[in-house]
C-alpha positions as CSV (number, residue, x, y, z in Angstrom):
1,M,151.1,58.4,149.6
2,G,150.3,55.5,152.0
3,C,152.8,52.8,152.9
4,I,152.2,49.3,154.2
5,T,154.6,48.4,157.0
6,G,155.1,45.3,159.1
7,C,154.4,42.7,156.5
8,E,156.4,40.9,153.8
9,V,155.0,40.6,150.3
10,K,156.0,37.5,148.3
11,L,155.2,37.6,144.6
12,D,154.2,34.3,143.0
13,I,156.5,34.1,140.0
14,V,156.2,31.4,137.3
15,P,159.1,29.1,137.9
16,E,160.2,29.0,134.3
17,A,160.2,32.8,134.0
18,R,163.6,34.3,133.2
19,P,164.4,37.8,134.7
20,I,164.4,40.6,132.2
21,K,167.0,43.3,132.0
22,Q,165.7,45.9,129.6
23,K,168.2,48.1,127.8
24,L,168.5,51.6,129.2
25,R,166.3,54.3,127.6
26,P,167.9,57.7,128.1
27,V,165.7,60.4,129.6
28,A,165.2,63.4,127.3
29,I,167.7,66.2,128.2
30,H,165.0,68.8,128.9
31,L,163.4,66.4,131.5
32,Q,166.5,65.2,133.3
33,E,166.5,67.8,136.1
34,S,162.8,67.4,136.9
35,V,163.2,63.6,136.8
36,K,166.1,63.8,139.2
37,R,164.1,66.0,141.6
38,E,161.1,63.6,141.4
39,L,163.3,60.6,142.0
40,E,164.9,62.3,145.1
41,K,161.4,63.3,146.3
42,Q,160.1,59.7,146.1
43,V,163.3,58.4,147.9
44,D,162.7,60.9,150.6
45,E,159.1,59.9,151.0
46,D,160.1,56.1,151.1
47,I,158.2,55.4,147.9
48,L,161.4,54.3,146.2
49,E,164.6,52.8,147.6
50,K,168.1,53.4,146.3
51,V,169.8,50.3,145.1
52,D,173.6,50.0,145.3
53,S,176.2,47.4,144.4
54,L,176.4,46.3,148.1
55,M,172.9,44.9,147.8
56,G,174.0,42.4,145.1
57,P,172.9,42.0,141.5
58,T,169.3,43.0,140.6
59,P,167.7,40.3,138.6
60,W,164.9,42.5,137.1
61,I,165.8,45.8,135.4
62,L,162.8,47.7,134.0
63,N,163.0,51.0,132.1
64,L,162.0,54.2,133.6
65,V,159.1,55.8,131.7
66,V,158.7,59.5,132.1
67,V,155.2,60.9,131.4
68,P,155.0,64.7,131.6
69,K,152.0,65.9,133.6
70,G,150.0,68.7,131.9
71,D,151.7,71.5,130.0
72,K,155.0,73.1,130.7
73,K,154.9,76.4,132.5
74,Q,153.5,79.1,130.2
75,D,156.2,81.6,131.2
76,T,158.8,81.5,128.4
77,K,161.4,82.8,130.8
78,S,161.1,79.7,133.0
79,S,163.8,77.1,132.8
80,P,163.1,73.9,130.9
81,D,163.4,71.8,134.1
82,Q,160.1,73.3,135.4
83,F,158.1,70.2,134.3
84,D,156.1,68.0,136.6
85,N,156.5,64.3,135.7
86,R,154.8,61.1,136.5
87,L,157.4,58.3,136.8
88,T,156.5,54.7,136.0
89,C,158.2,51.7,134.4
90,D,157.5,49.4,131.6
91,A,156.4,46.4,133.7
92,R,154.9,44.3,130.9
93,P,157.6,41.6,130.9
94,M,157.5,41.4,134.7
95,N,153.7,41.1,134.7
96,K,153.9,38.2,132.3
97,A,156.1,36.3,134.8
98,L,153.6,36.8,137.7
99,R,151.2,34.0,138.5
100,R,147.8,35.4,139.2
101,T,146.7,34.4,142.7
102,R,143.0,33.7,143.2
103,H,141.3,34.0,146.6
104,P,138.0,32.3,146.3
105,T,135.4,33.3,148.9
106,K,131.8,32.5,149.6
107,S,130.8,36.1,149.4
108,S,132.4,39.5,148.9
109,E,131.2,42.7,150.4
110,D,131.1,46.0,148.4
111,L,130.3,49.4,149.9
112,I,126.6,48.9,149.4
113,Y,126.0,45.3,148.2
114,L,126.7,41.7,149.3
115,V,127.5,39.3,146.5
116,C,126.8,35.7,147.5
117,A,125.4,32.4,146.2
118,E,121.9,33.8,146.2
119,G,122.8,36.8,144.1
120,I,123.2,40.5,145.1
121,K,121.6,41.9,148.2
122,P,122.1,44.9,150.4
123,T,124.4,44.5,153.4
124,D,122.9,44.1,156.9
125,D,124.4,47.4,157.9
126,K,122.7,49.3,155.1
127,C,119.4,47.7,155.8
128,Q,119.6,48.6,159.5
129,A,120.7,52.1,158.7
130,L,117.6,52.6,156.5
131,R,115.3,51.1,159.1
132,E,116.7,53.3,161.8
133,A,116.9,56.5,159.7
134,T,115.5,59.6,161.4
135,T,113.1,61.9,159.7
136,P,115.0,64.5,157.7
137,S,114.9,67.9,159.2
138,N,116.2,69.9,156.2
139,V,116.7,69.6,152.5
140,K,120.3,68.4,152.8
141,E,119.3,65.5,155.0
142,L,116.3,64.7,152.8
143,R,118.6,64.5,149.7
144,S,121.0,62.3,151.5
145,L,118.3,59.9,152.6
146,L,116.8,59.8,149.1
147,N,120.2,59.0,147.6
148,V,120.6,56.1,150.0
149,I,117.1,54.8,149.2
150,L,117.6,55.2,145.4
151,S,121.0,53.4,145.5
152,N,119.1,50.5,147.1
153,S,115.9,50.8,145.0
154,R,116.2,47.5,143.4
155,F,115.6,45.9,146.8
156,I,112.8,48.1,147.9
157,R,109.2,47.4,146.8
158,D,107.4,50.4,145.3
159,T,110.3,52.8,145.7
160,C,108.7,55.4,143.5
161,S,105.5,55.6,145.5
162,T,107.4,55.4,148.8
163,T,109.7,58.3,147.9
164,E,107.1,60.4,145.9
165,M,106.6,62.9,148.7
166,G,110.4,63.6,149.0
167,F,110.6,64.7,145.4
């Protein structure tokens, strides 16, 4: 799991929003050990951070939601704590309090296309790569080139007749 370091994130919260402290939902007994292990793992990996009373009161308290991953182990002799769990929280109340930040731009670049005032067009990098493409020397290279051409076919005149020999 990747972590962003060296920057501070400030959430834009609606001023009239009141922090929510959800009531505790107990974890099912048969999942408690595996949930404990997963929480410890996420603390060790710096995904989660332990909160203690020295840090002061926590204004937002959201319930832990445990979602079992897949089926429990098929071996009936295995202990009930052998579940893998996905841990999340019920963030709906918090999401309602966040102001959506918009970042208007003149254009935004996808992996393949540039979206701008004139519409959608291929990026300069993609056009240059197609112009400078070498002749494929094997089937794998041919397929790769054809995929690039077909993904940009809306911008290439007579794509079918141009690529006919490749098929």
